[in-house]
C-alpha positions as a Python dict, from the first residue, in 0.01 Angstrom:
ca = {
    (1, 'M'): (0, 0, 0),
    (2, 'V'): (-360, 18, 110),
    (3, 'S'): (-634, 60, -146),
    (4, 'A'): (-1012, 46, -139),
    (5, 'T'): (-1292, 26, -391),
    (6, 'H'): (-1659, -53, -410),
    (7, 'R'): (-1617, -211, -754),
    (8, 'D'): (-1573, -579, -836),
    (9, 'L'): (-1221, -567, -976),
    (10, 'E'): (-1211, -936, -1067),
    (11, 'T'): (-1511, -887, -1295),
    (12, 'M'): (-1358, -571, -1437),
    (13, 'V'): (-1035, -759, -1516),
    (14, 'A'): (-1236, -1032, -1692),
    (15, 'Q'): (-1417, -764, -1896),
    (16, 'G'): (-1093, -586, -1980),
    (17, 'A'): (-1200, -274, -1790),
    (18, 'F'): (-914, -300, -1537),
    (19, 'R'): (-553, -394, -1606),
    (20, 'E'): (-481, -751, -1497),
    (21, 'D'): (-117, -686, -1407),
    (22, 'F'): (-218, -392, -1187),
    (23, 'Y'): (-489, -600, -1020),
    (24, 'Y'): (-240, -871, -921),
    (25, 'R'): (5, -614, -787),
    (26, 'L'): (-268, -470, -566),
    (27, 'K'): (-429, -797, -466),
    (28, 'G'): (-213, -899, -165),
    (29, 'L'): (-455, -933, 127),
    (30, 'I'): (-822, -873, 58),
    (31, 'L'): (-1030, -754, 350),
    (32, 'R'): (-1397, -724, 268),
    (33, 'T'): (-1611, -506, 492),
    (34, 'P'): (-1978, -423, 449),
    (35, 'A'): (-2066, -66, 351),
    (36, 'L'): (-2172, 162, 633),
    (37, 'A'): (-2517, 177, 473),
    (38, 'E'): (-2543, -194, 560),
    (39, 'R'): (-2427, -130, 919),
    (40, 'R'): (-2663, 146, 1028),
    (41, 'E'): (-2619, 53, 1396),
    (42, 'D'): (-2254, 160, 1366),
    (43, 'V'): (-2342, 516, 1264),
    (44, 'A'): (-2402, 618, 1627),
    (45, 'L'): (-2059, 483, 1720),
    (46, 'L'): (-1881, 653, 1431),
    (47, 'A'): (-2071, 984, 1424),
    (48, 'P'): (-1864, 1154, 1698),
    (49, 'R'): (-1544, 1087, 1504),
    (50, 'F'): (-1699, 1209, 1177),
    (51, 'L'): (-1815, 1528, 1350),
    (52, 'V'): (-1470, 1597, 1497),
    (53, 'D'): (-1307, 1543, 1158),
    (54, 'A'): (-1567, 1759, 981),
    (55, 'S'): (-1537, 2038, 1236),
    (56, 'R'): (-1165, 2068, 1163),
    (57, 'H'): (-1250, 2170, 806),
    (58, 'R'): (-1569, 2362, 871),
    (59, 'P'): (-1630, 2452, 1236),
    (60, 'L'): (-1981, 2394, 1365),
    (61, 'R'): (-2130, 2708, 1515),
    (62, 'L'): (-2326, 2593, 1815),
    (63, 'T'): (-2485, 2897, 1975),
    (64, 'R'): (-2743, 2729, 2195),
    (65, 'W'): (-2735, 2391, 2367),
    (66, 'H'): (-3079, 2288, 2238),
    (67, 'G'): (-2992, 2386, 1880),
    (68, 'W'): (-2699, 2158, 1813),
    (69, 'L'): (-2870, 1818, 1805),
    (70, 'P'): (-3105, 1900, 1515),
    (71, 'R'): (-2815, 2056, 1326),
    (72, 'I'): (-2603, 1742, 1367),
    (73, 'G'): (-2900, 1530, 1258),
    (74, 'R'): (-2944, 1741, 945),
    (75, 'A'): (-2571, 1725, 869),
    (76, 'M'): (-2572, 1347, 904),
    (77, 'S'): (-2882, 1316, 686),
    (78, 'A'): (-2735, 1543, 419),
    (79, 'N'): (-2418, 1335, 410),
    (80, 'S'): (-2577, 992, 446),
    (81, 'G'): (-2515, 909, 80),
    (82, 'R'): (-2140, 954, 135),
    (83, 'W'): (-2123, 701, 418),
}
């Protein structure tokens, strides 16, 4: 099983906000990675993949070559809080 969270589960267990038995079942291997907001230089590397994935759900309508870059920039800015 793979799971992810942005919360400090150890602290939550100590506070009684997360079940201890469940925490130890999930614990296994912990791999900590910094949030994308802390790795802004990686956005340019990941953006093409995000755009392909997003276009599968909501196709981008690119009518003119010069119009697509600002649109992508706006889409990335609008979704920056989610990354």
